[in-house]
N, CA, C and O atoms as a GROMACS GRO file, in nm:
protein
  320
    1MET      N    1   1.017  -1.716  -1.104
    1MET     CA    2   1.078  -1.595  -1.052
    1MET      C    3   1.212  -1.630  -0.989
    1MET      O    4   1.222  -1.726  -0.913
    2GLU      N    5   1.314  -1.554  -1.022
    2GLU     CA    6   1.446  -1.575  -0.967
    2GLU      C    7   1.466  -1.484  -0.846
    2GLU      O    8   1.446  -1.363  -0.855
    3TYR      N    9   1.505  -1.543  -0.734
    3TYR     CA   10   1.526  -1.466  -0.612
    3TYR      C   11   1.672  -1.426  -0.598
    3TYR      O   12   1.760  -1.491  -0.653
    4VAL      N   13   1.695  -1.319  -0.524
    4VAL     CA   14   1.832  -1.275  -0.495
    4VAL      C   15   1.885  -1.360  -0.381
    4VAL      O   16   1.818  -1.378  -0.280
    5SER      N   17   2.006  -1.412  -0.397
    5SER     CA   18   2.061  -1.500  -0.295
    5SER      C   19   2.165  -1.431  -0.206
    5SER      O   20   2.198  -1.485  -0.100
    6ALA      N   21   2.215  -1.316  -0.245
    6ALA     CA   22   2.315  -1.246  -0.164
    6ALA      C   23   2.286  -1.097  -0.164
    6ALA      O   24   2.252  -1.039  -0.267
    7TRP      N   25   2.299  -1.036  -0.049
    7TRP     CA   26   2.266  -0.896  -0.030
    7TRP      C   27   2.380  -0.803  -0.074
    7TRP      O   28   2.355  -0.701  -0.139
    8GLU      N   29   2.501  -0.836  -0.040
    8GLU     CA   30   2.616  -0.748  -0.061
    8GLU      C   31   2.641  -0.708  -0.207
    8GLU      O   32   2.672  -0.592  -0.231
    9PRO      N   33   2.630  -0.799  -0.304
    9PRO     CA   34   2.662  -0.757  -0.441
    9PRO      C   35   2.557  -0.666  -0.506
    9PRO      O   36   2.578  -0.618  -0.617
   10LEU      N   37   2.447  -0.643  -0.439
   10LEU     CA   38   2.343  -0.558  -0.498
   10LEU      C   39   2.391  -0.414  -0.507
   10LEU      O   40   2.468  -0.369  -0.422
   11PRO      N   41   2.348  -0.340  -0.609
   11PRO     CA   42   2.387  -0.198  -0.621
   11PRO      C   43   2.322  -0.114  -0.511
   11PRO      O   44   2.227  -0.156  -0.446
   12LEU      N   45   2.376   0.006  -0.493
   12LEU     CA   46   2.326   0.098  -0.392
   12LEU      C   47   2.178   0.133  -0.415
   12LEU      O   48   2.100   0.139  -0.321
   13LEU      N   49   2.142   0.155  -0.540
   13LEU     CA   50   2.003   0.182  -0.578
   13LEU      C   51   1.951   0.067  -0.662
   13LEU      O   52   2.010   0.032  -0.764
   14LEU      N   53   1.840   0.008  -0.618
   14LEU     CA   54   1.781  -0.104  -0.691
   14LEU      C   55   1.672  -0.055  -0.783
   14LEU      O   56   1.595   0.034  -0.747
   15GLY      N   57   1.664  -0.114  -0.900
   15GLY     CA   58   1.550  -0.089  -0.988
   15GLY      C   59   1.431  -0.170  -0.938
   15GLY      O   60   1.445  -0.252  -0.847
   16THR      N   61   1.316  -0.147  -0.996
   16THR     CA   62   1.197  -0.219  -0.951
   16THR      C   63   1.209  -0.369  -0.977
   16THR      O   64   1.155  -0.450  -0.900
   17GLU      N   65   1.278  -0.408  -1.082
   17GLU     CA   66   1.296  -0.551  -1.111
   17GLU      C   67   1.382  -0.617  -1.004
   17GLU      O   68   1.350  -0.726  -0.956
   18GLU      N   69   1.492  -0.552  -0.966
   18GLU     CA   70   1.579  -0.607  -0.862
   18GLU      C   71   1.508  -0.609  -0.727
   18GLU      O   72   1.518  -0.708  -0.654
   19ALA      N   73   1.438  -0.502  -0.694
   19ALA     CA   74   1.364  -0.498  -0.567
   19ALA      C   75   1.257  -0.606  -0.564
   19ALA      O   76   1.233  -0.667  -0.459
   20ALA      N   77   1.193  -0.630  -0.677
   20ALA     CA   78   1.091  -0.735  -0.684
   20ALA      C   79   1.152  -0.871  -0.656
   20ALA      O   80   1.092  -0.953  -0.586
   21ARG      N   81   1.271  -0.897  -0.708
   21ARG     CA   82   1.338  -1.025  -0.681
   21ARG      C   83   1.374  -1.038  -0.534
   21ARG      O   84   1.362  -1.147  -0.477
   22VAL      N   85   1.418  -0.930  -0.472
   22VAL     CA   86   1.454  -0.932  -0.330
   22VAL      C   87   1.329  -0.961  -0.245
   22VAL      O   88   1.334  -1.042  -0.152
   23LEU      N   89   1.219  -0.895  -0.278
   23LEU     CA   90   1.097  -0.907  -0.198
   23LEU      C   91   1.012  -1.029  -0.233
   23LEU      O   92   0.926  -1.070  -0.155
   24GLY      N   93   1.035  -1.086  -0.350
   24GLY     CA   94   0.951  -1.197  -0.394
   24GLY      C   95   0.818  -1.149  -0.450
   24GLY      O   96   0.721  -1.224  -0.453
   25TYR      N   97   0.815  -1.024  -0.493
   25TYR     CA   98   0.696  -0.965  -0.555
   25TYR      C   99   0.717  -0.958  -0.705
   25TYR      O  100   0.827  -0.984  -0.754
   26ASN      N  101   0.612  -0.922  -0.777
   26ASN     CA  102   0.633  -0.893  -0.919
   26ASN      C  103   0.665  -0.744  -0.933
   26ASN      O  104   0.641  -0.665  -0.842
   27GLN      N  105   0.719  -0.708  -1.047
   27GLN     CA  106   0.766  -0.572  -1.070
   27GLN      C  107   0.653  -0.470  -1.061
   27GLN      O  108   0.673  -0.359  -1.013
   28ALA      N  109   0.535  -0.507  -1.108
   28ALA     CA  110   0.420  -0.415  -1.104
   28ALA      C  111   0.383  -0.382  -0.959
   28ALA      O  112   0.347  -0.268  -0.928
   29ARG      N  113   0.391  -0.482  -0.870
   29ARG     CA  114   0.357  -0.458  -0.729
   29ARG      C  115   0.457  -0.363  -0.665
   29ARG      O  116   0.418  -0.276  -0.586
   30VAL      N  117   0.584  -0.377  -0.698
   30VAL     CA  118   0.686  -0.287  -0.644
   30VAL      C  119   0.660  -0.145  -0.692
   30VAL      O  120   0.671  -0.050  -0.614
   31ARG      N  121   0.625  -0.128  -0.819
   31ARG     CA  122   0.592   0.006  -0.871
   31ARG      C  123   0.471   0.064  -0.798
   31ARG      O  124   0.470   0.183  -0.765
   32GLU      N  125   0.369  -0.018  -0.773
   32GLU     CA  126   0.250   0.028  -0.700
   32GLU      C  127   0.288   0.076  -0.560
   32GLU      O  128   0.241   0.181  -0.515
   33LEU      N  129   0.374   0.001  -0.492
   33LEU     CA  130   0.417   0.038  -0.357
   33LEU      C  131   0.497   0.168  -0.358
   33LEU      O  132   0.484   0.250  -0.267
   34CYS      N  133   0.578   0.187  -0.461
   34CYS     CA  134   0.654   0.312  -0.474
   34CYS      C  135   0.560   0.429  -0.503
   34CYS      O  136   0.569   0.535  -0.440
   35LYS      N  137   0.470   0.408  -0.596
   35LYS     CA  138   0.377   0.515  -0.636
   35LYS      C  139   0.289   0.558  -0.518
   35LYS      O  140   0.254   0.676  -0.506
   36ALA      N  141   0.254   0.463  -0.431
   36ALA     CA  142   0.170   0.493  -0.314
   36ALA      C  143   0.252   0.543  -0.195
   36ALA      O  144   0.197   0.565  -0.087
   37ASN      N  145   0.383   0.561  -0.215
   37ASN     CA  146   0.474   0.605  -0.108
   37ASN      C  147   0.474   0.511   0.012
   37ASN      O  148   0.491   0.553   0.126
   38ILE      N  149   0.455   0.383  -0.015
   38ILE     CA  150   0.461   0.281   0.089
   38ILE      C  151   0.603   0.227   0.099
   38ILE      O  152   0.655   0.205   0.209
   39LEU      N  153   0.665   0.207  -0.015
   39LEU     CA  154   0.802   0.158  -0.022
   39LEU      C  155   0.895   0.279  -0.041
   39LEU      O  156   0.869   0.362  -0.128
   40PRO      N  157   1.001   0.290   0.038
   40PRO     CA  158   1.090   0.405   0.023
   40PRO      C  159   1.160   0.399  -0.113
   40PRO      O  160   1.220   0.298  -0.149
   41CYS      N  161   1.151   0.509  -0.187
   41CYS     CA  162   1.210   0.510  -0.320
   41CYS      C  163   1.248   0.651  -0.362
   41CYS      O  164   1.208   0.750  -0.300
   42VAL      N  165   1.326   0.656  -0.467
   42VAL     CA  166   1.368   0.782  -0.529
   42VAL      C  167   1.315   0.778  -0.671
   42VAL      O  168   1.326   0.676  -0.739
   43ARG      N  169   1.259   0.887  -0.716
   43ARG     CA  170   1.209   0.894  -0.853
   43ARG      C  171   1.314   0.962  -0.939
   43ARG      O  172   1.353   1.076  -0.913
   44LEU      N  173   1.361   0.891  -1.041
   44LEU     CA  174   1.458   0.946  -1.135
   44LEU      C  175   1.393   0.944  -1.273
   44LEU      O  176   1.393   0.842  -1.341
   45GLY      N  177   1.338   1.058  -1.312
   45GLY     CA  178   1.262   1.064  -1.437
   45GLY      C  179   1.137   0.980  -1.421
   45GLY      O  180   1.056   1.005  -1.332
   46ARG      N  181   1.120   0.883  -1.508
   46ARG     CA  182   1.003   0.794  -1.500
   46ARG      C  183   1.031   0.669  -1.418
   46ARG      O  184   0.940   0.591  -1.390
   47ALA      N  185   1.157   0.650  -1.380
   47ALA     CA  186   1.197   0.527  -1.311
   47ALA      C  187   1.198   0.546  -1.160
   47ALA      O  188   1.230   0.653  -1.109
   48TYR      N  189   1.162   0.440  -1.090
   48TYR     CA  190   1.175   0.436  -0.944
   48TYR      C  191   1.303   0.362  -0.910
   48TYR      O  192   1.336   0.260  -0.972
   49ARG      N  193   1.376   0.414  -0.813
   49ARG     CA  194   1.494   0.347  -0.761
   49ARG      C  195   1.477   0.336  -0.610
   49ARG      O  196   1.438   0.431  -0.542
   50ILE      N  197   1.508   0.218  -0.560
   50ILE     CA  198   1.490   0.190  -0.417
   50ILE      C  199   1.628   0.176  -0.355
   50ILE      O  200   1.703   0.085  -0.391
   51PRO      N  201   1.663   0.264  -0.260
   51PRO     CA  202   1.792   0.251  -0.192
   51PRO      C  203   1.800   0.117  -0.118
   51PRO      O  204   1.708   0.079  -0.046
   52LYS      N  205   1.910   0.047  -0.137
   52LYS     CA  206   1.926  -0.087  -0.081
   52LYS      C  207   1.905  -0.088   0.070
   52LYS      O  208   1.830  -0.172   0.121
   53GLU      N  209   1.968   0.001   0.142
   53GLU     CA  210   1.956   0.002   0.288
   53GLU      C  211   1.816   0.045   0.334
   53GLU      O  212   1.767  -0.003   0.436
   54ALA      N  213   1.752   0.135   0.259
   54ALA     CA  214   1.615   0.174   0.293
   54ALA      C  215   1.520   0.056   0.275
   54ALA      O  216   1.426   0.039   0.352
   55LEU      N  217   1.545  -0.026   0.173
   55LEU     CA  218   1.463  -0.145   0.151
   55LEU      C  219   1.481  -0.243   0.267
   55LEU      O  220   1.384  -0.299   0.317
   56ARG      N  221   1.604  -0.262   0.308
   56ARG     CA  222   1.632  -0.352   0.420
   56ARG      C  223   1.562  -0.303   0.546
   56ARG      O  224   1.498  -0.382   0.616
   57THR      N  225   1.572  -0.175   0.576
   57THR     CA  226   1.507  -0.117   0.693
   57THR      C  227   1.356  -0.131   0.684
   57THR      O  228   1.291  -0.164   0.782
   58TRP      N  229   1.301  -0.107   0.565
   58TRP     CA  230   1.156  -0.118   0.544
   58TRP      C  231   1.108  -0.260   0.571
   58TRP      O  232   1.005  -0.280   0.636
   59VAL      N  233   1.182  -0.359   0.522
   59VAL     CA  234   1.143  -0.499   0.543
   59VAL      C  235   1.145  -0.530   0.693
   59VAL      O  236   1.053  -0.594   0.744
   60LEU      N  237   1.249  -0.488   0.763
   60LEU     CA  238   1.257  -0.514   0.907
   60LEU      C  239   1.144  -0.446   0.982
   60LEU      O  240   1.087  -0.504   1.074
   61GLU      N  241   1.111  -0.323   0.944
   61GLU     CA  242   0.999  -0.251   1.007
   61GLU      C  243   0.866  -0.321   0.980
   61GLU      O  244   0.782  -0.329   1.069
   62GLN      N  245   0.847  -0.370   0.859
   62GLN     CA  246   0.724  -0.442   0.826
   62GLN      C  247   0.712  -0.568   0.910
   62GLN      O  248   0.602  -0.604   0.954
   63ALA      N  249   0.824  -0.635   0.934
   63ALA     CA  250   0.822  -0.756   1.017
   63ALA      C  251   0.783  -0.721   1.159
   63ALA      O  252   0.708  -0.796   1.222
   64LYS      N  253   0.831  -0.609   1.212
   64LYS     CA  254   0.795  -0.567   1.348
   64LYS      C  255   0.647  -0.533   1.356
   64LYS      O  256   0.580  -0.571   1.452
   65ILE      N  257   0.597  -0.462   1.257
   65ILE     CA  258   0.456  -0.423   1.254
   65ILE      C  259   0.368  -0.548   1.250
   65ILE      O  260   0.270  -0.557   1.324
   66ARG      N  261   0.403  -0.642   1.165
   66ARG     CA  262   0.325  -0.765   1.152
   66ARG      C  263   0.327  -0.846   1.281
   66ARG      O  264   0.226  -0.903   1.320
   67THR      N  265   0.443  -0.850   1.347
   67THR     CA  266   0.455  -0.926   1.471
   67THR      C  267   0.366  -0.867   1.580
   67THR      O  268   0.304  -0.941   1.656
   68ARG      N  269   0.359  -0.736   1.588
   68ARG     CA  270   0.279  -0.671   1.692
   68ARG      C  271   0.132  -0.666   1.658
   68ARG      O  272   0.050  -0.639   1.746
   69SER      N  273   0.095  -0.690   1.533
   69SER     CA  274  -0.042  -0.664   1.493
   69SER      C  275  -0.135  -0.784   1.505
   69SER      O  276  -0.254  -0.771   1.477
   70TRP      N  277  -0.085  -0.901   1.546
   70TRP     CA  278  -0.174  -1.016   1.560
   70TRP      C  279  -0.262  -0.998   1.682
   70TRP      O  280  -0.212  -0.997   1.795
   71PRO      N  281  -0.394  -0.984   1.663
   71PRO     CA  282  -0.483  -0.964   1.778
   71PRO      C  283  -0.491  -1.090   1.863
   71PRO      O  284  -0.497  -1.202   1.812
   72GLY      N  285  -0.491  -1.069   1.994
   72GLY     CA  286  -0.510  -1.180   2.086
   72GLY      C  287  -0.385  -1.262   2.114
   72GLY      O  288  -0.391  -1.358   2.190
   73GLU      N  289  -0.273  -1.226   2.055
   73GLU     CA  290  -0.151  -1.301   2.080
   73GLU      C  291  -0.052  -1.214   2.157
   73GLU      O  292  -0.047  -1.093   2.139
   74GLN      N  293   0.026  -1.279   2.242
   74GLN     CA  294   0.125  -1.206   2.319
   74GLN      C  295   0.251  -1.185   2.237
   74GLN      O  296   0.286  -1.268   2.153
   75ASN      N  297   0.317  -1.076   2.261
   75ASN     CA  298   0.444  -1.048   2.195
   75ASN      C  299   0.555  -1.097   2.288
   75ASN      O  300   0.588  -1.030   2.386
   76PHE      N  301   0.613  -1.211   2.258
   76PHE     CA  302   0.712  -1.271   2.344
   76PHE      C  303   0.850  -1.208   2.332
   76PHE      O  304   0.939  -1.236   2.412
   77SER      N  305   0.868  -1.123   2.234
   77SER     CA  306   0.998  -1.059   2.217
   77SER      C  307   1.022  -0.952   2.324
   77SER      O  308   1.136  -0.909   2.342
   78SER      N  309   0.919  -0.910   2.395
   78SER     CA  310   0.936  -0.806   2.497
   78SER      C  311   0.919  -0.860   2.637
   78SER      O  312   0.883  -0.787   2.729
   79ARG      N  313   0.947  -0.991   2.655
   79ARG     CA  314   0.938  -1.052   2.789
   79ARG      C  315   1.041  -0.991   2.881
   79ARG      O  316   1.152  -0.958   2.839
   80GLU      N  317   1.005  -0.978   3.006
   80GLU     CA  318   1.099  -0.925   3.106
   80GLU      C  319   1.143  -1.035   3.198
   80GLU      O  320   1.222  -1.011   3.289
   0.00000   0.00000   0.00000
C-alpha cells in the first residue's frame, strides 16, 4: 500500500482510494465508513467523495476520542 506523504497537494475532494491511502485503510473499508455515515463524505452518483478538511478534522476528533476512552488512565492533556 502506498501512503500519502504530503497533505497540501491533495485535491479538495478525495476519492475513496485517495482517502484510503491517507488513512492507511483499504478502499473497501473507506466505503464502509462512508456508507455507515461514520466518515464525513459527499455522495456524487455512485461515488463517495471525502472533503479533505473534513477528513483531517475527523482524524483529529478520532484521536481525541481514543485518548479519552482508555479506562483507568488519566488524561494528562488537561492537567492544571
